[in-house]
MIKOL-641586 format. One record per residue: residue in one letter; x, y, z of N, C-alpha, C in turn. Coordinates in steps of 0.2 Angstrom, whole numbers, plus 5000, padded with zeros to 4 digits. Layout:
BEGIN
SITE  tifi  n_east  n_north  n_up  ca_east  ca_north  ca_up  c_east  c_north  c_up
SITE     a       X        Y     Z        X         Y      Z       X        Y     Z
...
END
This chain:
BEGIN
SITE  tifi  n_east  n_north  n_up  ca_east  ca_north  ca_up  c_east  c_north  c_up
SITE     x    5029     5015  5032     5028      5009   5023    5024     5016  5022
SITE     x    5020     5019  5024     5016      5024   5021    5020     5030  5018
SITE     x    5026     5030  5020     5032      5037   5018    5034     5034  5011
SITE     x    5036     5029  5010     5037      5024   5005    5036     5024  4998
SITE     x    5027     5022  4999     5021      5023   4995    5019     5030  4992
SITE     x    5021     5035  4996     5019      5041   4994    5028     5043  4991
SITE     x    5032     5043  4989     5038      5043   4991    5039     5044  4982
SITE     x    5040     5051  4980     5043      5051   4973    5038     5052  4969
SITE     x    5033     5051  4972     5022      5050   4964    5021     5053  4970
SITE     x    5015     5052  4966     5006      5056   4968    5004     5046  4972
SITE     x    5000     5048  4980     4998      5046   4983    4990     5044  4979
SITE     x    4992     5036  4978     4987      5034   4973    4983     5029  4976
SITE     x    4981     5029  4983     4979      5025   4986    4975     5031  4991
SITE     x    4971     5037  4989     4969      5044   4990    4962     5043  4989
SITE     x    4958     5039  4986     4951      5038   4984    4949     5030  4985
SITE     x    4953     5028  4988     4953      5022   4989    4949     5018  4998
SITE     x    4947     5012  4998     4944      5010   5003    4943     5002  5003
SITE     x    4945     5003  5009     4944      4995   5011    4940     4992  5016
SITE     x    4936     4984  5015     4931      4978   5018    4934     4973  5019
SITE     x    4935     4975  5026     4936      4972   5030    4932     4964  5034
SITE     x    4933     4958  5031     4929      4953   5032    4935     4948  5034
SITE     x    4934     4949  5042     4941      4945   5046    4939     4937  5048
SITE     x    4935     4933  5046     4928      4926   5048    4935     4922  5054
SITE     x    4932     4918  5055     4936      4915   5060    4941     4910  5057
SITE     x    4938     4908  5050     4942      4905   5045    4950     4908  5043
SITE     x    4948     4914  5044     4955      4917   5041    4959     4921  5047
SITE     x    4958     4917  5053     4963      4918   5058    4969     4919  5057
SITE     x    4973     4915  5053     4981      4916   5053    4983     4923  5049
SITE     x    4976     4923  5046     4978      4929   5045    4973     4937  5046
SITE     x    4973     4937  5050     4970      4942   5053    4974     4949  5051
SITE     x    4980     4947  5054     4986      4953   5055    4986     4954  5048
SITE     x    4985     4954  5043     4988      4953   5036    4982     4960  5036
SITE     x    4975     4954  5035     4970      4960   5034    4967     4966  5036
SITE     x    4969     4966  5043     4968      4971   5050    4973     4977  5046
SITE     x    4980     4977  5045     4986      4979   5043    4986     4984  5035
SITE     x    4982     4979  5031     4983      4982   5022    4975     4988  5026
SITE     x    4968     4986  5029     4963      4989   5031    4967     4994  5033
SITE     x    4969     4994  5039     4971      4998   5041    4977     5006  5038
SITE     x    4981     5003  5031     4983      5006   5027    4978     5011  5023
SITE     x    4975     5004  5019     4973      5010   5013    4967     5016  5017
SITE     x    4965     5015  5025     4959      5019   5028    4964     5025  5026
SITE     x    4972     5025  5030     4975      5030   5032    4978     5034  5025
SITE     x    4978     5030  5019     4979      5034   5015    4973     5038  5009
SITE     x    4969     5037  5011     4964      5038   5010    4962     5048  5009
SITE     x    4961     5052  5006     4962      5059   5005    4955     5063  5010
SITE     x    4951     5063  5006     4944      5062   5005    4941     5060  5015
SITE     x    4938     5067  5015     4935      5069   5020    4933     5062  5023
SITE     x    4928     5061  5020     4922      5056   5021    4924     5049  5022
SITE     x    4931     5048  5017     4934      5041   5018    4939     5039  5021
SITE     x    4945     5045  5023     4950      5047   5026    4948     5042  5034
SITE     x    4953     5035  5038     4952      5035   5043    4947     5030  5042
SITE     x    4943     5026  5038     4937      5022   5037    4938     5016  5037
SITE     x    4936     5012  5036     4936      5005   5031    4925     5004  5036
SITE     x    4925     5000  5030     4917      4995   5030    4919     4987  5034
SITE     x    4913     4985  5037     4913      4979   5041    4906     4976  5039
SITE     x    4908     4968  5043     4899      4966   5039    4895     4968  5046
SITE     x    4892     4970  5048     4884      4971   5055    4882     4965  5059
SITE     x    4881     4965  5064     4880      4961   5068    4873     4953  5063
SITE     x    4876     4948  5064     4872      4943   5059    4865     4945  5058
SITE     x    4860     4946  5062     4855      4946   5062    4856     4950  5055
SITE     x    4856     4953  5054     4856      4959   5045    4861     4957  5043
SITE     x    4869     4960  5044     4872      4959   5043    4876     4962  5035
SITE     x    4873     4968  5036     4872      4973   5031    4878     4977  5034
SITE     x    4886     4979  5029     4890      4984   5030    4891     4989  5031
SITE     x    4895     4991  5038     4895      4998   5041    4901     5001  5040
SITE     x    4900     5006  5040     4907      5011   5037    4909     5012  5045
SITE     x    4914     5011  5046     4918      5016   5054    4922     5018  5052
SITE     x    4924     5023  5058     4930      5027   5058    4934     5022  5063
SITE     x    4940     5025  5061     4944      5017   5064    4946     5021  5069
SITE     x    4946     5020  5075     4947      5024   5083    4955     5022  5086
SITE     x    4956     5024  5087     4963      5024   5094    4970     5027  5092
SITE     x    4972     5030  5096     4978      5034   5096    4985     5033  5093
SITE     x    4986     5025  5094     4993      5023   5090    4988     5017  5086
SITE     x    4993     5015  5080     4993      5008   5077    4990     5003  5082
SITE     x    4995     5001  5087     4990      4995   5092    4985     4998  5092
SITE     x    4983     5001  5094     4977      5004   5097    4969     5002  5089
SITE     x    4971     5004  5087     4970      5005   5080    4969     4998  5077
SITE     x    4974     4995  5078     4975      4985   5077    4969     4983  5078
SITE     x    4970     4982  5086     4966      4980   5091    4959     4984  5088
SITE     x    4959     4987  5085     4949      4991   5084    4947     4988  5078
SITE     x    4951     4986  5074     4949      4983   5065    4950     4976  5068
SITE     x    4954     4975  5072     4952      4965   5073    4944     4965  5075
SITE     x    4943     4968  5080     4938      4969   5086    4933     4969  5081
SITE     x    4933     4973  5077     4925      4976   5073    4927     4972  5067
SITE     x    4930     4971  5064     4929      4969   5057    4929     4959  5058
SITE     x    4930     4955  5062     4929      4949   5065    4921     4946  5065
SITE     x    4920     4941  5059     4916      4938   5057    4916     4932  5058
SITE     x    4916     4929  5065     4915      4922   5068    4908     4916  5064
SITE     x    4906     4918  5060     4900      4915   5055    4903     4914  5049
SITE     x    4909     4917  5045     4910      4916   5042    4906     4918  5034
SITE     x    4899     4925  5036     4898      4926   5031    4903     4930  5027
SITE     x    4899     4932  5019     4900      4933   5014    4900     4941  5015
SITE     x    4904     4944  5010     4903      4948   5010    4898     4951  5004
SITE     x    4890     4956  5002     4887      4957   4998    4887     4964  4994
SITE     x    4891     4962  4988     4894      4966   4982    4889     4971  4985
SITE     x    4882     4970  4980     4878      4975   4981    4875     4978  4986
SITE     x    4878     4978  4991     4872      4981   5000    4881     4986  4999
SITE     x    4887     4982  4996     4893      4987   4999    4893     4997  4995
SITE     x    4889     4993  4990     4890      4999   4983    4885     5002  4985
SITE     x    4879     4999  4989     4872      5004   4991    4877     5008  4996
SITE     x    4879     5005  5001     4882      5010   5007    4886     5017  5003
SITE     x    4891     5013  4999     4896      5020   4998    4893     5025  4991
SITE     x    4887     5023  4990     4881      5028   4986    4880     5032  4989
SITE     x    4876     5030  4997     4873      5030   5002    4877     5039  5007
SITE     x    4882     5037  5006     4890      5040   5009    4891     5047  5006
SITE     x    4890     5045  4999     4893      5051   4992    4889     5054  4994
SITE     x    4880     5054  4994     4876      5058   4992    4873     5061  4998
SITE     x    4875     5059  5006     4873      5062   5011    4877     5065  5011
SITE     x    4885     5066  5009     4890      5071   5010    4890     5074  5007
SITE     x    4884     5074  4999     4885      5078   4994    4891     5077  4989
SITE     x    4894     5072  4989     4901      5072   4985    4898     5075  4979
SITE     x    4906     5077  4975     4908      5076   4970    4909     5072  4967
SITE     x    4907     5069  4960     4910      5063   4956    4919     5062  4957
SITE     x    4924     5066  4958     4929      5065   4955    4931     5065  4966
SITE     x    4927     5066  4970     4928      5064   4977    4927     5058  4978
SITE     x    4923     5052  4975     4919      5045   4973    4926     5041  4975
SITE     x    4926     5038  4981     4929      5031   4979    4931     5028  4972
SITE     x    4937     5026  4972     4937      5025   4965    4939     5017  4965
SITE     x    4941     5017  4971     4941      5005   4970    4941     5005  4976
SITE     x    4938     4998  4979     4936      4998   4985    4940     4991  4986
SITE     x    4944     4989  4990     4946      4983   4992    4943     4977  4997
SITE     x    4940     4972  4996     4937      4966   4999    4941     4963  5001
SITE     x    4944     4964  5006     4950      4958   5010    4945     4953  5013
SITE     x    4944     4945  5010     4939      4943   5013    4942     4933  5012
SITE     x    4940     4928  5012     4942      4922   5013    4936     4921  5008
SITE     x    4932     4920  5004     4928      4920   5001    4926     4923  4993
SITE     x    4929     4920  4988     4927      4923   4982    4926     4919  4977
SITE     x    4918     4921  4973     4917      4916   4968    4920     4921  4961
SITE     x    4924     4914  4958     4927      4914   4952    4923     4914  4948
SITE     x    4924     4912  4939     4921      4911   4936    4912     4917  4936
SITE     x    4908     4915  4932     4905      4916   4931    4902     4926  4929
SITE     x    4906     4927  4923     4906      4932   4920    4897     4937  4920
SITE     x    4892     4933  4918     4886      4933   4917    4882     4937  4923
SITE     x    4888     4932  4929     4883      4934   4935    4887     4942  4938
SITE     x    4893     4943  4937     4895      4949   4939    4895     4956  4933
SITE     x    4893     4953  4927     4893      4960   4922    4886     4962  4927
SITE     x    4879     4955  4927     4873      4961   4931    4875     4965  4935
SITE     x    4879     4964  4939     4877      4967   4946    4880     4972  4946
SITE     x    4886     4970  4941     4890      4980   4941    4888     4983  4938
SITE     x    4884     4982  4931     4878      4985   4927    4873     4989  4931
SITE     x    4868     4985  4935     4864      4988   4940    4864     4990  4944
SITE     x    4873     4990  4949     4874      4997   4954    4877     5003  4948
SITE     x    4881     5001  4941     4884      5009   4937    4876     5011  4936
SITE     x    4870     5010  4934     4863      5013   4933    4862     5017  4938
SITE     x    4863     5013  4945     4860      5018   4951    4864     5023  4952
SITE     x    4870     5022  4953     4874      5026   4953    4872     5032  4945
SITE     x    4873     5032  4944     4868      5037   4936    4864     5039  4940
SITE     x    4858     5037  4942     4853      5041   4943    4853     5044  4949
SITE     x    4860     5044  4954     4860      5049   4956    4867     5054  4956
SITE     x    4865     5055  4947     4867      5061   4947    4876     5059  4946
SITE     x    4879     5051  4946     4885      5051   4945    4888     5049  4937
SITE     x    4893     5048  4935     4893      5048   4929    4897     5041  4925
SITE     x    4898     5036  4919     4896      5032   4920    4904     5027  4923
SITE     x    4909     5035  4924     4916      5032   4928    4916     5035  4935
SITE     x    4910     5034  4939     4910      5035   4945    4908     5029  4950
SITE     x    4906     5024  4946     4905      5016   4948    4913     5016  4951
SITE     x    4916     5011  4957     4921      5011   4960    4923     5004  4956
SITE     x    4930     5001  4956     4932      4996   4954    4933     4992  4961
SITE     x    4931     4988  4960     4927      4981   4964    4933     4978  4965
SITE     x    4941     4977  4971     4944      4969   4969    4941     4966  4975
SITE     x    4941     4961  4976     4940      4953   4978    4945     4950  4979
SITE     x    4947     4952  4985     4956      4948   4988    4954     4941  4991
SITE     x    4953     4934  4991     4954      4932   4995    4963     4932  4998
SITE     x    4964     4933  5003     4970      4931   5008    4970     4927  5013
SITE     x    4964     4920  5011     4964      4915   5016    4970     4910  5016
SITE     x    4968     4909  5006     4973      4904   5003    4974     4896  5005
SITE     x    4970     4895  5007     4969      4888   5010    4973     4885  5006
SITE     x    4978     4881  5006     4981      4874   5008    4984     4878  5000
SITE     x    4989     4883  5002     4993      4886   4997    4992     4885  4988
SITE     x    4983     4886  4985     4982      4887   4981    4987     4892  4977
SITE     x    4990     4892  4969     4991      4896   4965    4991     4904  4967
SITE     x    4992     4908  4966     4990      4916   4965    4987     4915  4962
SITE     x    4979     4917  4957     4975      4920   4953    4971     4926  4953
SITE     x    4971     4928  4947     4967      4932   4944    4964     4934  4939
SITE     x    4959     4935  4937     4953      4935   4936    4949     4943  4935
SITE     x    4945     4944  4928     4942      4950   4927    4938     4949  4923
SITE     x    4932     4946  4929     4925      4946   4923    4923     4949  4919
SITE     x    4921     4955  4921     4919      4960   4919    4922     4966  4922
SITE     x    4921     4973  4916     4927      4977   4918    4924     4982  4925
SITE     x    4928     4983  4928     4926      4984   4934    4927     4983  4941
SITE     x    4926     4974  4938     4927      4969   4944    4933     4963  4941
SITE     x    4937     4966  4949     4945      4958   4949    4942     4956  4955
SITE     x    4945     4949  4954     4947      4943   4959    4951     4940  4959
SITE     x    4956     4940  4964     4963      4938   4966    4963     4935  4973
SITE     x    4967     4931  4971     4968      4923   4977    4975     4925  4978
SITE     x    4979     4922  4985     4984      4923   4986    4986     4928  4990
SITE     x    4994     4928  4995     4997      4931   4999    5002     4932  5001
SITE     x    5007     4930  4996     5012      4928   4994    5016     4939  4994
SITE     x    5022     4937  4998     5024      4944   4999    5027     4945  4993
SITE     x    5026     4944  4991     5029      4946   4983    5024     4951  4980
SITE     x    5017     4947  4979     5015      4948   4979    5010     4955  4982
SITE     x    5011     4955  4988     5009      4961   4991    5012     4966  4989
SITE     x    5020     4965  4989     5023      4970   4988    5020     4974  4980
SITE     x    5021     4971  4977     5018      4971   4970    5013     4975  4971
SITE     x    5007     4974  4973     4999      4977   4975    5003     4987  4978
SITE     x    5007     4985  4981     5007      4991   4985    5012     4996  4979
SITE     x    5019     4991  4977     5021      4997   4974    5016     4999  4968
SITE     x    5011     4993  4965     5011      4997   4958    5004     4999  4959
SITE     x    5000     5004  4966     4998      5009   4966    4988     5005  4966
SITE     x    4990     4998  4971     4984      4993   4971    4981     4992  4963
SITE     x    4985     4993  4959     4984      4990   4951    4985     4981  4950
SITE     x    4981     4977  4950     4985      4970   4951    4980     4967  4944
SITE     x    4984     4962  4941     4981      4959   4934    4987     4955  4934
SITE     x    4988     4951  4929     4994      4946   4927    4999     4947  4923
SITE     x    4999     4954  4923     5007      4956   4922    5011     4957  4929
SITE     x    5004     4960  4935     5009      4960   4940    5009     4953  4944
SITE     x    5003     4947  4945     5005      4941   4945    5010     4941  4942
SITE     x    5013     4940  4936     5017      4937   4936    5023     4942  4938
SITE     x    5024     4947  4939     5031      4951   4940    5031     4947  4948
SITE     x    5028     4947  4953     5028      4945   4959    5033     4936  4959
SITE     x    5029     4931  4957     5030      4925   4956    5036     4926  4952
SITE     x    5039     4929  4950     5047      4927   4946    5050     4934  4952
SITE     x    5051     4935  4957     5052      4939   4960    5057     4936  4966
SITE     x    5056     4929  4968     5056      4926   4972    5066     4925  4972
SITE     x    5070     4926  4975     5075      4924   4975    5079     4920  4969
SITE     x    5073     4915  4968     5078      4908   4964    5077     4911  4960
SITE     x    5073     4918  4957     5075      4916   4949    5076     4923  4950
SITE     x    5081     4926  4954     5085      4931   4951    5091     4928  4948
SITE     x    5093     4924  4947     5099      4920   4942    5099     4918  4935
SITE     x    5093     4919  4935     5089      4916   4926    5090     4921  4920
SITE     x    5091     4921  4915     5094      4924   4911    5088     4922  4904
SITE     x    5084     4927  4899     5083      4927   4895    5088     4924  4888
SITE     x    5087     4922  4885     5091      4922   4879    5087     4922  4872
SITE     x    5089     4926  4869     5085      4927   4862    5089     4923  4857
END
């Protein structure tokens, strides 16, 4: 898989970081969440982020924690992510605290702006769609905090909240309530392939491509 992503082009996932929130409700898709988390961690190139994943802490504080994924082979790394990222109480991911953790790691490691994470993938079962004012307030507050620590306007990472639980077979959905924040729902194979093929870029265009990628649509033609 990683060889296919690298082949013929620059590694577009080199400054990406995954947040895995595998709750009890997500037990049916825990394998997908853990696999995507491991893939993103392996493709990260900056030492401060490579081989790492963010999870929620113990129930009492629920603060996000940055873990180095342990294991000498894929099976052991998968087992580590499943056990470490499991959240039996279905607590949501706190956008504010995740950004604070990323900034703390960057400051402690004296990272330059170009070494900052460019995109954060939050793999979860709870995404708040709508509410552009809510997301704008949160995102702009965090961007101001990044600037206070010497990072420019473009250093604040793009946040993708991806609901891969998709209970009830809901149609895939994507929203961008504020520049820098994307909300996604769905776990179709074509959607995941589009996500990987497009270097983590996802929007209405990619969603449409994924929707018509199924075999039953391949015989259709457009008549002008």
